[in-house]
C-alpha positions, 0 to 999 in steps of 0.5 A: 876292214878289208883292204887291197895292198897294191904292191908296185914298182915306181918304174917299168924297170922294177925296184933299181938299187933294191937286192932280191935280200931286201925286197924278201917278204917273207919275213912279212907274211909270216909277220902279219899271219901270225897277226892273222891279217894277210887272208892272201897276196901273191907275186904277179906276171909283168905287164907285158904278160896282162890281156886287157879285157872290154864288152862294146857293142856286144863285142871283146875285144882283148889287148895283148900286154897293160891298158895304158902306159905309165911308169908305175908297174903294179907287182903284187897284191896283198889282201889284208884284213884290220882293223882300221885304216890306220892298221893298215897302214902299219901294217903296208909301211911293214912290207918290203915295198915301200922302201923301195916302191910303194904300197897303194891301201885300198880299203873294199866296199863294205854293205 
């Protein structure tokens, strides 16, 4: 089953108290690639760089920056393919950001 891991900070200013070494995801990426469960992933630009797109009554409406004001900010994503939710949770808990932010585990729809 495929899952989206949303890698998030719990504050708008990133990961207070974490060093770059604390947040180094490369060992996690290497392990999950070796296990053949990580399909894709990347860091994302800050919310200020986002563009929100809506279509209302046939008109395209654009908003610069995030649509909603929240303390939590998405910092990246990973797509994993696991046997079940338990394995997905185990993988998410190993991500270095889980110690300083949060990792949301969200299943994809299945047909």
